[in-house]
N, C-alpha and C positions, 0 to 999 in steps of 0.2 A: 382576472388575475386580482390578488387583493393587496391591500395597501403594501403591506408588510413583505408581499414577493416582490411585488413592483420595485421597494426598497432594496431589498437583497440583491436582485440584478441591477440594478443600477449600481450599486457598489462595486460588485463584483468588475462589473462594464469599466468602471474609473479605475478601478486598478490595474486591467489591463489596458487600459489605456494612457493612466499617467506614470502609476510606480515603473513601468517599460522606460519611458523615456527619461529619469533620474539617473543621474551617475550610481556606481554601484555602489561606493561608499557612503551615498546619499541616501540610496534606499537599505543597506543596511543598519544604520542607523534609525531609519524610521521605524524598522521592521524592530529592532532591539526595544524602542520605546514604545511603541503600540503594544509589545506582550509584555513589559514591565507593568505598564496600566492594568492588562486586562489581569494579569498576574492580582497586582494589589487590591482588585476590588473580588476578587475572589468569586469569583462566578459560577454555574454549574458546572460549567467545562474545566475549569480549575481545580473546581474539587473533585470531580470525576477522573481528573488525571491522576491529582494527588492518592484517591482510594485505590487507583488501579497500582500504580508504582508500587503504594504499600505490598501487592502482591511478589513485584519485583525484587523488593530488596526488602523483605522479612527482618524485624527486629530493629528497622531504622527506625533513629528517632525524629519528632516531631521537626525538630532542625532540620533533618537531614532531608527527611521531606520536601521540608517546603523549598527547599536547597533544588533539589531536583526538579521540582516543579517548578519552579521559576526558570531553570535552563531548559525544561522543557518547553514551555511556553516562546521563550526565545527560539528553538529550536524548529519549531511549529512555525512562530513567524517567517524566520529564516527560510522554511517551505515556499510560505506564499512570496515571499521578495525577490523569491529564484524564479517560482512559479509565473509571475507577473510580468517579469524578463527577460524569460525565454525567448520568447518569440522575436525578441530582439538579439539575441546572442547571436555572435557569428559561429561559422563551423570549427572554428579552432577556438575560439573560447569555450563551447560546448565540448570539442575534445579533453581541452585543459581541464577541464568543470569536475571530471570522474576518474579515478584510479582504483579498479579493481583487483582483486587477489583470485588466483585460481579461476583465473578467466577460460582456460583450456578444457574445462568439462562445458561450457556451452559452445566452444569452436569445436573440440571432438565431437559433442553430439549430432550439431547441425552438419559436419562432413561427414557422420553416416547415415545420412540422407532421412532417416526416420522420423524428425521433427524434433520440436524440443519445448518442453512448458516448465518455463521461470514463475516461481511461487513467491512471493515478497510477504513479508509484515508491513504495517502501517510505520517505518522507521528511515529517517531523513526525507529525502525526496527521490521517488520514484519516478516521477516526472523525465526528471533530469538523466536519470539510470535509461530509462528508454532512448529519451534525445540520444544520447552517447552511444547508444546501440546502432538504430537508425544511421548514424553520423560518422563516427569510429569504424564500426565492422562495415557498415554499410547493408545492414539486416533488418527489412520491414518485418513488423511484428503485429498480432493482433491482440485487440486486449477488450476489455469487459467494463463499462461507465454505468453506474447506478442511474438508473430515472432520476431527477431531481425536480421540484420544482422551485419558482415557475418553469415549464419548459422553456422559456427562452434561454435560463440558467444552463440544465441540461444541454442546448443548443452550443451554447456559447464554451462548454469544456469540452463537447465533441471538437468544434472547430477547434480550440486551441490543441487538443491532441494529435488532432489529423494533422494541423501543419506543424508539428513536431515527427512526422511520418510514420504515426500511427495508425492502423483500422480500429475504428472503433464502434463498441458492438453495443446495444442496451441489453442490459442486464436481464431484465424484464421482456417477457414475449414468450418465451418456450425456444425460440430459432436459434440463439446463441450458443449452446450446445452443437448442436451441428455442423455448424458453422466453422466452429473453434475447430471439430475433429476431421473434417474434409481441410483443414490448414495443414492441420500436422501430419494427415497422411498424404499431403504435396512433399511434406520435407520443413516446414515453415515452422515458424517462432511465434506461440504465446505466451503471452506472461500476462497473470493474474496476480490482484493484491488478494492475500486468503487468510487474512487472519482475524476477521470477523465474519461471521455467518449472515448471508444474506437473502436464503432461501429454505425450501421447508426441506431440503436434503442435506444439512448440515450434520457432522458428524462428531460425537461427543469425544472431548479429547482430555487428558490429563495437562495441565497449563500451570507452571508455578504452582503446584502442590492444591489447584482446584479443578473442577470442570468446568469447560468453555464448551461452545460449539466452533466448529470451522466448514467453510466450504467443501463439500465432496467433489467438485467439480476436476479442481486440478489431477487427485486420483485416481476420477474415472476414465479421465481424458488418456492418461497415461497407460491403463492399462486394455482400452477400448483401441488404440491406435499406434501402442509400443515405441511412444514416443518418451525420451528422457525425462524425466521429472527433477528438478532441480531447485533447491532452495537457495534463494539467496536474499543476507541481509546487507543494511546498507549503515553510514554512521557519519557524524562530522565528526572534525575534530576541530584546532584553533588556525588552519587555514582556509583559503577559498576553495578549497580541492574537497569535494565528497568522497567519502573513500567507500570499499565496498568487497564482499564476499561473497563467490559462489559455492555452495557447499556440495560437498558429493552426491551423485545420484541418489533417487531414494528409489531402492529397488521395488517389483511389484512379485509380492510373497509367490512362492514356486504350489503352495498352496491352500484352502480355502476357499469359502463361496466368496462371493463378488463383496458383499458386505464386508465380510471379515478383511477381506483385501484389502479394501476402503478405508478401513479403521484404522488398520495397521500402517498403513500411508501414511494418514492423514496425521495420524499420533508422531510419526515419524517428521514429518513438515515442522508439528510444534513444536518437537525438541528443537528444530534446526534454529526455529523463528524464537525461542527461551534461550538459546544459548547467545544470537546476536544482542537480544532486546537486555539481556542481564549484563553484556558487558556492555550496552550503551542504552540505559534506561533511560535518559533525557531525550534519545532522540526518538522515541517510539511514541507517535504521536494517536495518542487512543483517549480520546477527549467522549466515549459514551461507554455505557455500562457492557462489558465484555462475557462476565461468568455468568453462569447461573444463575448463581447465590443472590445476584445484585438484581435480577429482571423480576420483575412482578411478575406473580404468578399466572395474570390474563396473559401479559404480554411476551411469554418464556416462548421457546421452540417450540411447537408441535400443541400448543394450547390459542395457537390464535393464526387468523392469514398472514402470511410473512410476505411483505413487501420491502420497497427503500427504505431502510433508516436508517 
């Protein structure tokens, strides 16, 4: 393990070990302070966030983009402060921490017994939403985690999410898809963060007027298992409660090849994600390159071996 990897692991360990012991108002203030310091330094992540937001809010002035990126960093650090503290939250605090709309799309799908795939973008706190599902609804689910370096950091994330009631599969290794399909055929729930492609099978979509790639997995799982595919978007407001919406199901097209169906369904997911992101751009935690135009040709999908990124 390199010195940088040891430092990264130690910092995350300190977060879960120390921040969760802080009173909630203190943790919230700490998050805002760290966010503001990072925003003022204008590092790579902040500049990339601002560039991404320029697609979401076309025509925005530099002042508007700066304000959005500052709010975005505060939202991002709120996510981290909440995540570090989630293992210490009571069941009551988890139940009170999330208020989703149109939940019937999920509960009706689970009652149908054919399984449900929830697909989310990197909006607000998807870990809190997952903890709410397991705590408030009593529904266990399976998800996939990106392989991280060092391995000890990946293990920390797996332990953290498993502690919230999730079954976590590694993104790499090739067996995740089969396990997810089995869970769905058994009538289970699968939750996937799906607005950034991490595999070789990404699907090109139109996203805010430019081409990006998103994972094919949610659409393929729905096709192969008959599970209901539901986009979910999340956002923060000025209260301690995170908000969310379960969107109507993405239907499997009646005709076309598997590739054509997958493309149409993934575009429908992208459109639902775009609606939620446009409504709450400051809560979209996309500090990485996403659109193909921004990717180095040598690193663009299809031109290199893909792994965790």
